[in-house]
C-alpha positions as CSV (number, residue, x, y, z in Angstrom):
1,M,-32.2,50.0,-7.8
2,K,-33.8,46.6,-6.5
3,I,-33.0,44.9,-9.8
4,A,-29.5,46.2,-9.3
5,R,-28.9,44.8,-5.9
6,N,-31.3,41.4,-7.3
7,L,-28.6,40.9,-10.0
8,N,-25.6,41.4,-8.3
9,A,-27.1,39.0,-5.4
10,I,-27.4,36.2,-8.0
11,S,-23.8,37.1,-9.9
12,K,-22.2,36.4,-6.5
13,L,-24.7,33.1,-6.0
14,L,-23.8,32.2,-9.7
15,F,-19.5,32.5,-9.2
16,I,-19.9,30.9,-6.1
17,L,-21.7,28.0,-7.6
18,L,-19.4,27.8,-10.5
19,L,-16.7,27.4,-8.5
20,L,-18.2,24.4,-6.8
21,L,-19.0,22.9,-10.2
22,A,-15.1,23.6,-10.9
23,M,-13.9,21.8,-8.1
24,I,-15.9,18.8,-8.3
25,I,-14.8,18.4,-11.7
26,G,-11.3,19.0,-10.8
27,S,-11.5,16.5,-8.3
28,I,-13.1,13.8,-10.5
29,F,-10.9,14.4,-13.0
30,S,-7.4,14.1,-10.6
31,Y,-9.4,11.0,-9.3
32,L,-9.3,9.6,-12.8
33,L,-5.3,10.6,-13.3
34,V,-4.5,8.7,-9.9
35,I,-6.3,5.9,-11.0
36,G,-5.5,5.1,-14.4
37,Y,-1.6,5.6,-13.2
38,Y,-2.0,2.9,-10.9
39,I,-4.1,0.5,-12.9
40,N,-1.1,1.2,-15.6
41,L,1.3,0.0,-12.7
42,D,-0.1,-3.6,-13.4
43,I,0.4,-4.7,-9.4
44,R,-0.4,-8.3,-9.1
45,V,-0.6,-10.0,-5.6
46,P,1.3,-13.1,-5.7
47,E,-0.8,-15.9,-5.1
48,N,1.4,-18.4,-2.8
49,K,2.6,-17.1,0.7
50,T,6.3,-15.8,0.6
51,L,7.7,-14.1,3.2
52,P,11.4,-12.3,2.3
53,A,14.1,-12.7,4.7
54,I,15.7,-9.1,5.4
55,D,18.0,-9.7,7.9
56,V,19.5,-13.1,9.3
57,S,21.9,-13.0,12.5
58,L,24.0,-15.7,13.5
59,N,25.4,-16.6,16.7
60,T,29.2,-17.6,16.2
61,E,29.4,-19.0,19.9
62,T,26.4,-21.1,20.3
63,T,24.8,-22.6,16.8
64,E,21.8,-23.2,18.9
65,T,20.3,-20.2,18.3
66,F,19.4,-17.6,15.3
67,D,17.9,-14.4,14.8
68,I,15.9,-13.7,11.7
69,T,14.2,-10.6,10.5
70,I,10.8,-11.5,8.2
71,L,9.2,-8.8,6.0
72,N,5.2,-8.8,5.9
73,P,4.2,-6.9,2.6
74,T,1.8,-4.6,2.9
75,Y,-0.6,-6.2,0.1
76,S,-0.4,-9.0,2.4
77,P,-4.2,-9.9,3.4
78,T,-3.6,-11.3,7.0
79,E,-1.0,-11.2,9.4
80,A,1.8,-13.4,9.1
81,K,2.1,-16.5,11.7
82,I,5.5,-18.3,11.7
83,T,4.7,-22.2,12.7
84,E,8.0,-23.7,11.1
85,S,11.1,-22.8,9.1
86,R,13.7,-24.4,7.2
87,L,17.6,-23.9,7.0
88,Q,19.1,-25.3,4.0
89,H,23.0,-24.8,3.0
90,K,24.7,-26.2,-0.3
91,T,26.5,-29.3,1.4
92,T,24.1,-30.9,3.5
93,K,20.1,-31.5,3.7
94,S,17.5,-29.5,4.5
95,T,16.8,-28.7,8.4
96,K,13.2,-28.2,9.7
97,Y,12.6,-26.1,12.9
98,S,9.3,-25.8,14.4
99,A,7.9,-22.7,16.3
């Protein structure tokens, strides 16, 4: 009887160990699949710092002010600090505005 109890306890322990091993192997496999997908995307971070303007609001009553919404990308290594801006029209020269 003692041998049967020991075998039963060993089989439960072996079953738990096999489940843990299967979970570890499954998590490593899913990690490799996800990393392989992101490597195949071939995302390249641009070398030049560029910030796209998303929205521009011009006031028709006064031309002294305008609002620009800028998007700082998620892959940007630092916060964006705008020190100057340029406004250019096809018919006029570039105008520089300092912050």
